[in-house]
N, C-alpha and C positions, 0 to 999 in steps of 0.2 A: 807566461802569459795567460792561460787558464785560470789559475790558481786567482791572479789579479785581479779577473773579472769576477769569481766567485767569490770571492772572501768580502766579511762585511768590517774586517777590522785591522782593515791594510797595515795599518802602524804593527803589527806584529812582523811584516817583512822589513821595517827598520830598526826595529830592534834585533835583528838576525843576520841584517847588512852590520851591523855598530859591534858584536859578539868578533869577529874576526878582526876587526878592527883593532878592538882595544889587546886580544888578542897578542898583534903585530905593535901596538905599540909598548905592550907590558915586554916581550921580547926584546925589543929595541934598548928600552932601556936596562933591561935587566943584562945584557947582552955585548949592549954599544954597540949596537948592528945597523947599521942603517936599514929604515925600513923600505926603498928601494931594491937592496939588494934582498930582501924577502920577498918581496913584490913581483920583481921582472922573471923569477921562473915560477911564478904562479902565472902571471900572464901568458908566459910563453909557453906555458904545457902543453904538448900535444899529445893524442895515442899515436899507436904505431900504424906507417900504410903499410896495406896489403900482409894482416893478421887476421883480417874478419871478411867475412861477406862477402860482397862483388869485387870486393879491391882482394882478399883471397882468390877469386879469380882469373882477375886480371892480373894480378902479380906470378897466376902459372904460367901465360903467352905472354904475356912481357914484364919478363922481371925488372931491366931495368927502362922502371920509367923517369921521365925527365921529372925535376922539382916542381917546374914555372906549372906545369898542368896540376902536380899535386893541389899544391896552391889554388890556383882556378876551381879546381873541382870541390875545395874545399868549403871557398866564398858560397858557389852555386849550391852546397846542399848546403850550409846556414841558412841563405836565402831561402831556400826551400824548405827549412823545419819552421822558420820564422813563419811565411806566409801561410802554412800547413795547421799551424799554431792558433795563428790569431781570424783564419777564418773560419776552422769545421769549429763547427757547434758540437755538445755533449750536453744529454742529460742528467749525466752523473760525473762530479767532477772524480770520482776515485778510478771511473770508467774512462773517462777521460785523460786523466795523466798517465793513465795506463798505454791507452792506445797511442799520443805523444810520445811514450817515451818507448815505444817500438817500432814508431814512425822513427827516429830516433837511430836506433840502433840498427834496424834495417840497412837505412839506407845512407846511413855514415859512412865516409869512406878512412876515417884512422880510429882505430881501437884501442882501450885498454880491458884488459879481458876480465880483471876486477872490477868492472863498470855494472855486470852482470848481475851481482848483486845490489843493485840499486832499484832493479824491475822487482823483488822475493817480495816485500812487501805490496807492493800496489797489484800486482796479480791476483797474491792470497786473497786481499781483498774485493777485487773483480769476480773472480771465482770464471775466471778465464777457462773454456778448453783447453785439453792439451796441456795444462802447466806442469801434470805429475811428470810428463813424459819428461817435460823442458829442464824441471827441476834435476832429472837424475840424468841427462845429457852434458847440463850444461855445470853439474857438479862432477863430473867425469874429466869434462874441456877443465875448468879452472884446475884439477887436479895435475891434469897433465900440462896446464902451460907453465906449471911451478916446480915440477917435479925433480927439472933437475935443478932447481935453485936448492931445494930443502937438500936434498941427494949429492949436490956437488958432482954432478954427473960433467963430463965434458961434453962440449956444444962441435962436438967431428966424432966421429965415427959410427957404427952402427947400432948401436944403442940409440943415440940421441935420433938418427935420421927412422928410426924406427916409432919412436915414440912421436919422431914434431910429426911424421905424417897418421899417424893416430889421431894426434891433435887436431889435424888439418881435416880433417873427415868428421871427428865429432864435433867441429867449430862452424862445418858446415851445415851439420845435422840441425844444428842447437839454431845457425842463421834457418834453417828452412823450415823450422816449427813456430819458431817466430813468425815468420810471413803468413804463418796458418793461422796463428794466434790474431791476429792484426786483419785479417781479411774475415773473419766473423762477423756472419749480420747481425747476429744480436748485443754484439760489442756496445 
């Protein structure tokens, strides 16, 4: 929402939306796959619950959480994010985008660890305090999150539990650093 308010050439967003559509149509014609079959997984994509931030903490205390509550919390979060995005005024667009992304990552209840890479260019351009420690911790967090995939480590046993515990601690540290960045006055 912030970008649309600040940009003079809004037609660029129409072109940006057309690119994926053209890709889907091209894939459909080339492979004979129904476009709906391509779009449904995109529409239904969700991050993981209990893998990040506040839900990492709640998942520790309440490991079996009812799916209907997760849906309700997701809707509350999305409405809150929309309200925040539409009402908060930013002087500089890059800092505003960074602040909105931090809001998203701090308060989201579902998460994909690879999403952290979206923050990198905006934080660099914003020159936010704590960004170097964030980049360092986030790098190790990402490495641990995907370590078992790369080295085909079993998802059971002491090695996995040790690495997963370390990932959780690093994830909470990254989340807390993001909160510190979000709370900066001169942001």
